[in-house]
C-alpha positions in Angstrom: 80.3 109.9 141.1 82.8 107.4 140.2 81.9 103.7 140.1 85.5 102.5 140.6 86.0 100.2 143.5 87.8 101.4 146.6 89.9 99.6 149.0 89.0 99.4 152.7 92.7 99.7 153.7 93.0 102.3 156.5 89.4 101.8 157.8 89.0 101.5 161.6 86.3 100.8 164.2 86.2 102.2 167.6 84.2 101.1 170.5 83.5 104.0 172.8 83.2 102.2 176.1 84.8 99.0 176.1 87.8 100.2 174.0 88.0 96.7 172.4 90.4 96.6 169.5 92.0 94.1 167.4 93.4 93.9 163.9 90.2 94.2 161.8 90.2 92.2 158.5 86.5 92.9 157.5 83.8 95.2 158.6 80.4 94.1 157.2 78.1 96.8 155.9 74.9 97.5 157.8 71.7 96.6 156.0 68.6 98.7 156.6 65.3 97.1 155.7 61.6 97.7 156.3 58.8 95.3 155.8 56.3 95.3 152.9 52.8 94.8 154.3 50.4 93.1 152.1 47.4 95.3 151.4 45.5 93.1 149.0 41.7 92.9 149.4 38.6 91.2 148.1 37.8 94.0 145.8 40.8 93.3 143.6 40.1 91.8 140.1 40.9 88.0 139.9 44.4 87.3 139.0 45.5 90.9 139.9 48.8 91.6 141.4 48.9 91.7 145.2 49.3 95.1 146.7 51.6 96.3 149.5 52.3 99.3 151.6 55.5 100.1 153.4 55.9 99.6 157.2 56.6 102.6 159.3 59.7 101.3 161.0 63.0 100.6 159.7 65.4 97.6 161.1 69.0 97.6 160.8 70.9 94.1 160.6 74.1 93.3 162.8 77.5 94.4 161.6 79.8 91.4 161.3 83.5 92.0 161.9 86.2 89.7 161.3 89.4 90.2 163.0 92.9 88.7 163.6 92.7 86.6 166.9 95.7 87.4 169.2 95.7 84.7 171.9 98.2 86.6 173.9 96.2 89.8 174.1 93.8 88.6 176.9 90.9 90.7 175.3 87.8 89.1 173.8 85.0 91.0 171.9 82.7 92.8 174.4 79.7 90.1 174.4 78.8 91.0 178.0 79.3 94.6 177.6 76.6 97.4 177.7 75.5 99.2 174.7 78.2 101.7 173.6 78.9 103.9 170.7 80.6 102.5 167.7 82.4 104.6 165.1 83.5 103.2 161.7 86.1 105.7 160.1 86.5 105.1 156.5 89.7 105.5 154.6 90.7 109.0 153.6 90.5 109.4 149.8 93.2 111.5 148.0 90.6 114.3 147.5 89.5 114.4 151.0 90.9 116.2 154.1 88.4 114.5 156.6 87.3 110.8 156.8 83.9 109.5 156.2 82.4 108.0 159.3 79.5 105.8 160.4 78.3 106.2 164.0 75.6 104.2 165.9 75.1 102.7 169.4 75.0 99.0 169.6 76.0 96.0 171.6 77.6 92.6 170.8 75.4 89.7 170.1 77.7 87.2 169.2 81.4 86.2 169.3 83.2 83.3 167.5 86.6 82.2 168.6 89.5 81.5 166.3 89.6 78.4 164.0 92.8 76.7 164.6 94.2 75.0 161.5 97.2 72.9 160.6 98.2 75.3 157.8 101.1 77.5 159.1 100.3 80.2 156.9 96.8 80.7 158.0 96.2 83.5 160.6 93.8 82.8 163.4 90.7 84.7 162.9 87.7 85.5 165.2 84.3 87.1 164.4 81.7 89.1 166.2 78.4 90.6 165.4 77.4 94.0 166.6 73.6 94.9 166.8 72.6 98.6 166.4 70.1 99.4 169.0 68.3 101.9 166.9 68.4 104.6 169.4 71.4 106.5 168.0 72.1 106.3 164.4 73.3 104.8 162.3 74.5 108.1 161.0 76.7 108.4 158.0 78.8 111.5 157.5 80.7 111.9 154.1 84.3 112.7 153.9 85.2 116.2 152.4 
């Protein structure tokens, strides 16, 4: 496995129901966590380390998407939309014939409109967060 950095250029995100699409700038990675439950008890020696056990359930944080805001498109992120299938397609590497993908079901939990600045070289950007619902995925399939 190589540790060389890879560009995300060519990655896409597809919304299965709303078909929302804009020019994506960044796709935040999903973070999966589970709680550590303290299991310390009175039988431990004085000044002993606290003890912990792992929780049974795993939670997934929202995915943050930054996109170029096109004020003439008439489309906004699907904040009022239903849960839908979201597919992230990773860039194809030179050694691959199929792209890696990340698929999950989720829904928009926030949207942020574009910041408007005086600098003519700044593109207007918006942001949204997609919360995986935990019912389907996230499932990662490696490219090959």
